[in-house]
C-alpha positions as CSV (number, residue, x, y, z in Angstrom):
1,X,0.0,0.0,0.0
2,X,1.3,3.5,-0.9
3,X,1.9,6.2,1.7
4,X,-0.8,8.3,-0.1
5,X,-3.4,5.6,0.1
6,X,-2.5,5.0,3.8
7,X,-2.9,8.7,4.5
8,X,-6.3,8.7,2.8
9,X,-7.5,5.9,5.1
10,X,-6.3,7.8,8.2
11,X,-8.1,11.0,7.1
12,X,-11.3,9.0,6.4
13,X,-11.0,7.4,9.8
14,X,-10.7,10.8,11.5
15,X,-13.7,12.1,9.7
16,X,-15.8,9.1,10.7
17,X,-14.7,9.6,14.3
18,X,-15.8,13.3,14.3
19,X,-19.2,12.4,12.8
20,X,-19.8,9.5,15.2
21,X,-22.4,9.8,18.1
22,X,-19.6,9.0,20.6
23,X,-17.7,12.1,19.6
24,X,-20.7,14.3,20.5
25,X,-21.3,12.6,23.9
26,X,-20.7,14.8,27.0
27,X,-17.5,14.2,28.9
28,X,-17.9,11.9,31.8
29,X,-15.2,12.5,34.5
30,X,-13.8,9.6,36.5
31,X,-14.4,9.6,40.2
32,X,-11.5,8.4,42.3
33,X,-12.2,6.6,45.6
34,X,-10.0,5.7,48.5
35,X,-10.0,2.4,50.4
36,X,-9.7,2.6,54.2
37,X,-7.3,-0.3,54.2
38,X,-5.5,-2.7,51.9
39,X,-7.0,-6.1,50.9
40,X,-6.9,-8.7,53.7
41,X,-4.5,-11.6,53.4
42,X,-0.8,-12.3,53.7
43,X,1.6,-9.9,52.2
44,X,5.0,-9.7,50.5
45,X,7.0,-6.6,51.0
46,X,10.0,-5.4,49.0
47,X,12.3,-2.5,49.7
48,X,12.9,-0.3,46.6
49,X,16.4,1.3,46.9
50,X,16.5,4.4,44.8
51,X,20.1,5.7,45.4
52,X,19.9,9.4,46.2
53,X,16.2,9.6,45.5
54,X,13.2,8.5,47.4
55,X,12.6,4.9,48.4
56,X,9.5,2.9,49.2
57,X,8.2,-0.3,50.7
58,X,6.0,-2.0,48.1
59,X,3.2,-4.3,49.2
60,X,2.0,-7.3,47.1
61,X,-0.5,-10.0,47.8
62,X,1.3,-13.2,48.8
63,X,-1.2,-15.4,46.9
64,X,-1.0,-13.9,43.5
65,X,1.4,-10.8,43.7
66,X,-1.5,-8.3,43.2
67,X,-0.1,-4.9,44.0
68,X,-1.7,-3.4,47.1
69,X,0.2,-0.1,47.5
70,X,3.4,1.4,49.0
71,X,4.8,3.3,51.9
72,X,7.3,6.0,50.9
73,X,10.4,7.1,52.6
74,X,13.9,8.3,52.0
75,X,17.0,6.9,50.3
76,X,18.9,3.7,51.1
77,X,16.0,2.5,53.3
78,X,16.3,-0.5,55.7
79,X,13.1,-2.5,56.4
80,X,11.7,-4.2,59.5
81,X,8.4,-5.4,60.9
82,X,6.7,-6.0,64.2
83,X,6.2,-9.6,65.2
84,X,2.5,-9.6,64.2
85,X,3.3,-7.9,60.9
86,X,0.9,-5.1,61.5
87,X,3.6,-2.4,61.8
88,X,6.4,-1.6,59.4
89,X,9.7,0.2,60.3
90,X,11.6,2.1,57.7
91,X,15.0,3.6,58.5
92,X,16.2,5.8,55.7
93,X,18.1,8.9,54.7
94,X,16.7,12.2,53.4
95,X,19.4,14.0,51.3
96,X,18.4,17.6,51.2
97,X,20.8,18.6,48.4
98,X,21.5,15.1,47.1
99,X,25.2,15.7,46.3
100,X,26.2,17.6,49.4
101,X,24.8,19.2,52.5
102,X,23.5,17.8,55.8
103,X,21.3,14.7,55.5
104,X,18.4,13.8,57.8
105,X,18.1,10.2,59.1
106,X,14.6,9.1,60.2
107,X,12.9,6.0,61.5
108,X,9.4,6.0,60.1
109,X,6.7,3.8,61.6
110,X,3.8,2.7,59.4
111,X,0.5,1.1,59.9
112,X,0.5,-1.7,57.4
113,X,-3.3,-2.0,57.0
114,X,-3.6,1.6,55.9
115,X,-0.1,2.1,54.5
116,X,0.0,5.3,56.5
117,X,2.8,6.8,58.7
118,X,1.9,6.9,62.4
119,X,5.2,8.2,63.9
120,X,8.7,9.4,63.1
121,X,11.8,9.2,65.3
122,X,14.9,11.1,64.4
123,X,18.0,9.0,64.2
124,X,21.6,10.2,64.8
125,X,23.5,10.9,61.6
126,X,25.3,7.6,61.8
127,X,23.0,5.1,60.1
128,X,24.8,2.9,57.5
129,X,24.0,4.2,54.1
130,X,24.0,0.8,52.3
131,X,21.9,-1.4,50.1
132,X,18.9,-2.8,51.9
133,X,19.9,-5.9,53.8
134,X,18.0,-8.1,56.2
135,X,20.6,-7.6,58.9
136,X,20.6,-3.8,59.0
137,X,17.6,-3.6,61.4
138,X,16.8,-5.9,64.3
139,X,14.2,-6.0,67.0
140,X,14.3,-7.2,70.6
141,X,12.3,-10.3,71.5
142,X,9.5,-8.4,73.2
143,X,9.4,-5.7,70.4
144,X,10.4,-2.8,72.7
145,X,13.8,-2.0,71.2
146,X,14.7,-1.5,67.5
147,X,18.4,-1.8,66.6
148,X,19.8,0.2,63.7
149,X,23.2,-0.5,62.1
150,X,25.6,2.5,62.0
151,X,28.7,3.2,60.0
152,X,30.6,6.5,60.0
153,X,32.7,4.4,59.0
154,X,33.2,3.5,62.7
155,X,30.5,0.8,63.5
156,X,27.9,1.0,66.2
157,X,24.2,0.2,66.8
158,X,21.6,2.8,67.6
159,X,19.0,1.5,70.1
160,X,15.5,3.0,69.6
161,X,13.0,2.6,72.4
162,X,9.8,2.1,70.4
163,X,7.5,2.3,73.5
164,X,9.0,5.7,74.5
165,X,9.4,6.9,70.9
166,X,13.0,8.0,71.2
167,X,16.6,6.9,70.8
168,X,17.8,5.4,74.1
169,X,21.5,4.8,73.4
170,X,24.3,3.9,71.1
171,X,26.3,0.6,71.4
172,X,29.8,0.8,70.0
173,X,30.7,-2.4,68.0
174,X,34.1,-1.6,66.5
175,X,35.1,-3.9,63.6
176,X,31.7,-5.7,63.6
177,X,28.7,-5.4,61.4
178,X,25.2,-6.8,61.1
179,X,22.5,-7.3,63.7
180,X,21.2,-10.7,64.8
181,X,18.7,-10.4,67.8
182,X,18.4,-13.2,70.3
183,X,15.2,-15.1,70.9
184,X,15.0,-13.8,74.5
185,X,15.8,-10.6,76.4
186,X,17.6,-7.5,75.1
187,X,20.5,-9.1,73.4
188,X,21.9,-9.1,69.8
189,X,25.0,-10.4,68.1
190,X,27.1,-9.1,65.3
191,X,29.8,-10.5,62.9
192,X,33.3,-9.2,63.4
193,X,36.1,-8.7,60.9
194,X,38.4,-11.2,62.6
195,X,36.1,-14.1,62.1
196,X,34.5,-13.9,65.5
197,X,31.1,-12.7,66.8
198,X,30.4,-10.1,69.4
199,X,27.3,-10.3,71.6
200,X,25.7,-7.5,73.6
201,X,23.3,-7.7,76.4
202,X,21.5,-4.4,76.9
203,X,20.5,-2.9,80.2
204,X,16.8,-2.4,80.7
205,X,17.1,1.3,79.8
206,X,18.7,0.4,76.4
207,X,21.4,2.9,76.9
208,X,24.4,0.6,77.6
209,X,25.3,-3.0,77.0
210,X,27.7,-5.7,78.2
211,X,29.8,-7.3,75.4
212,X,30.9,-10.9,75.1
213,X,33.4,-12.0,72.5
214,X,33.3,-15.5,70.8
215,X,36.1,-17.7,69.7
216,X,37.1,-17.6,66.1
217,X,34.2,-19.0,64.0
218,X,35.4,-18.7,60.4
219,X,38.4,-17.6,58.4
220,X,37.8,-14.2,56.9
221,X,40.5,-14.7,54.2
222,X,39.8,-18.2,53.1
223,X,36.0,-18.6,53.9
224,X,34.2,-15.4,54.6
225,X,30.5,-15.6,55.4
226,X,27.6,-13.6,54.1
227,X,25.7,-11.2,56.3
228,X,22.4,-12.8,55.4
229,X,21.5,-15.2,58.3
230,X,18.5,-17.5,59.0
231,X,17.1,-18.4,62.3
232,X,16.9,-22.2,62.6
233,X,15.4,-23.2,65.9
234,X,17.7,-21.9,68.6
235,X,20.6,-21.4,66.1
236,X,21.6,-19.0,63.4
237,X,22.7,-20.4,60.0
238,X,25.1,-18.5,57.6
239,X,26.6,-19.4,54.2
240,X,30.2,-18.8,53.3
241,X,31.4,-17.4,49.9
242,X,32.6,-21.0,49.2
243,X,29.3,-22.7,49.9
244,X,30.0,-23.9,53.4
245,X,27.2,-23.9,56.1
246,X,28.0,-22.3,59.4
247,X,25.6,-23.1,62.2
248,X,26.1,-21.1,65.4
249,X,24.2,-20.8,68.7
250,X,23.7,-17.4,70.3
251,X,21.7,-18.5,73.4
252,X,24.7,-18.4,75.8
253,X,26.9,-15.5,76.9
254,X,28.8,-15.6,73.6
255,X,28.2,-17.2,70.2
256,X,29.4,-20.8,69.8
257,X,30.0,-22.8,66.6
258,X,27.6,-25.8,66.4
259,X,28.5,-27.2,63.1
260,X,30.1,-26.4,59.7
261,X,30.1,-28.4,56.5
262,X,30.1,-28.0,52.7
263,X,26.9,-27.7,50.7
264,X,28.7,-28.0,47.4
265,X,30.9,-31.0,47.9
266,X,30.7,-33.4,45.0
267,X,28.9,-30.9,42.8
268,X,30.8,-30.0,39.6
269,X,30.8,-26.5,38.0
270,X,32.3,-24.4,40.7
271,X,29.0,-23.5,42.3
272,X,28.8,-21.0,45.2
273,X,26.2,-18.7,46.8
274,X,25.6,-15.2,45.5
275,X,23.3,-12.2,45.7
276,X,22.2,-10.0,48.6
277,X,19.4,-11.8,50.5
278,X,20.6,-15.1,49.2
279,X,18.6,-17.7,51.2
280,X,15.3,-18.5,52.9
281,X,14.5,-21.2,55.4
282,X,11.4,-23.4,55.4
283,X,10.8,-24.4,59.0
284,X,8.2,-27.2,58.3
285,X,10.6,-29.3,56.3
286,X,14.0,-28.1,57.6
287,X,14.8,-26.9,54.0
288,X,17.1,-24.1,53.2
289,X,16.7,-22.4,49.8
290,X,19.9,-20.8,48.5
291,X,20.7,-18.8,45.4
292,X,23.7,-20.3,43.6
293,X,25.9,-19.3,40.6
294,X,28.4,-21.3,38.7
295,X,32.1,-20.7,38.0
296,X,32.6,-19.0,41.3
297,X,35.7,-16.9,41.7
298,X,37.2,-14.3,44.1
299,X,34.6,-11.4,44.1
300,X,31.7,-13.3,42.6
301,X,29.8,-13.5,45.8
302,X,27.4,-10.7,44.6
303,X,26.7,-12.4,41.3
304,X,23.0,-13.2,40.8
305,X,21.7,-16.8,41.1
306,X,21.4,-19.1,38.1
307,X,19.9,-21.9,40.3
308,X,18.1,-22.1,43.6
309,X,19.1,-25.1,45.7
310,X,16.8,-26.9,48.1
311,X,19.0,-28.3,50.9
312,X,17.8,-30.3,53.9
313,X,19.6,-29.1,57.0
314,X,18.5,-32.1,59.1
315,X,20.0,-34.7,56.8
316,X,22.7,-32.4,55.2
317,X,21.5,-33.4,51.7
318,X,21.1,-31.4,48.5
319,X,17.5,-32.2,47.3
320,X,17.0,-30.2,44.1
321,X,18.5,-27.6,41.9
322,X,15.9,-25.3,40.2
323,X,17.1,-23.1,37.3
324,X,16.4,-19.4,37.7
325,X,17.4,-16.2,35.8
326,X,19.7,-13.8,37.6
327,X,18.0,-13.7,41.0
328,X,19.4,-11.4,43.7
329,X,17.1,-12.0,46.7
330,X,14.7,-14.6,48.0
331,X,12.7,-15.7,51.0
332,X,10.6,-18.8,51.8
333,X,7.4,-19.4,53.8
334,X,7.2,-21.9,56.7
335,X,4.3,-23.9,55.3
336,X,4.5,-27.7,54.7
337,X,4.2,-26.9,51.0
338,X,6.5,-23.8,50.9
339,X,6.3,-20.8,48.6
340,X,9.5,-19.1,47.6
341,X,9.5,-15.5,46.5
342,X,12.5,-14.2,44.5
343,X,13.5,-10.7,43.2
344,X,15.6,-9.2,40.5
345,X,15.7,-5.6,39.3
346,X,12.1,-4.7,38.1
347,X,10.7,-8.2,38.7
348,X,9.2,-10.2,41.6
349,X,8.4,-13.9,41.1
350,X,6.4,-16.4,43.1
351,X,7.4,-20.1,43.0
352,X,5.7,-23.0,44.6
353,X,7.9,-25.7,46.0
354,X,6.7,-29.3,45.6
355,X,7.6,-31.5,48.6
356,X,6.8,-34.6,46.5
357,X,9.3,-33.5,43.9
358,X,12.2,-32.8,46.3
359,X,11.1,-29.1,46.6
360,X,11.5,-28.3,42.9
361,X,10.3,-24.8,42.2
362,X,7.5,-24.1,39.7
363,X,6.7,-20.5,38.8
364,X,3.1,-19.4,39.6
365,X,3.1,-15.6,39.2
366,X,5.4,-12.8,38.3
367,X,4.9,-9.0,38.5
368,X,6.7,-5.8,37.7
369,X,8.5,-4.6,40.9
370,X,9.0,-0.8,41.1
371,X,12.5,0.5,41.6
372,X,15.9,-0.5,40.1
373,X,16.9,-2.4,43.3
374,X,14.7,-4.6,45.4
375,X,17.1,-6.1,47.9
376,X,14.9,-7.3,50.8
377,X,11.8,-9.5,50.5
378,X,9.7,-10.0,53.6
379,X,6.8,-12.3,53.9
380,X,4.2,-11.6,56.6
381,X,1.0,-13.7,57.1
């Protein structure tokens, strides 16, 4: 067809539109409505890290990844939740002039049902300005204190008294990073740069703490561990850059090594863990899901996953290797038939794990995930 003939068809079409009854109909404006709360049901939360710009917590339905809304905050946000999942905590940085000038660091507290802020608590200008990681915020067993990781670059932990609505103290933790709260009392542990752990028991006012140093747990030069840790019963489980499992117990005065072993022994291809939030634990089946990449080398520990391995921590057996496409973060539910949620830039994917098929993953839903970085995925029933 010639360009002239095509132009004639377009002009004829425009003329027909102008003469149609629909063109003469009065304009009907849309009326927007506001829901008092989000849809009921379990939720998936992702933290959208926007560099120097604004960040947000995005909320999706856990059943089909329907988008429910968001809670907006500052840059380089860290994400946490109350035990019942009804309250969200977002510690972030507001950069007034982006490239220079004094920042403002704030802990925002949100009501999840309405996605609305209910309180703000100013933080000292010490909060770690880092990618969203699941070990940057922690909460005491009773929910009273919230722990915020600092780096100036000197490391410490800001203690926020949520009941009083104010900062109660700062706990110096030189050479140590990451927050791993205990199951009881006002205590947390942290990973240190010499391969040990430091534990801190807070006084009841949250202003001071008594430290306890562990023996050496891992070799920082030969087998460094990731900061992403999973609570497994009374223990904490970490993965090393080389694919070794480190299981430690933090119930005593100091952290003690319970067990360590290789998850990759006998597997060809140079496979190793990689990503940011690289693993999720399914309590019902004692299965750890881990993002893995092949041809591992020095510095590849941040490489996205090409497979997700299902590994039984009780029997120390690799059950199944599910192929995936460049996954950075994941989490798993505790159900007998677990669901695994994974994230990569601009995409959130829901997988169902079949216990009868050794926990092989089958994709059920995927959805656009706002923000270039979505480093933390949190499931809340």
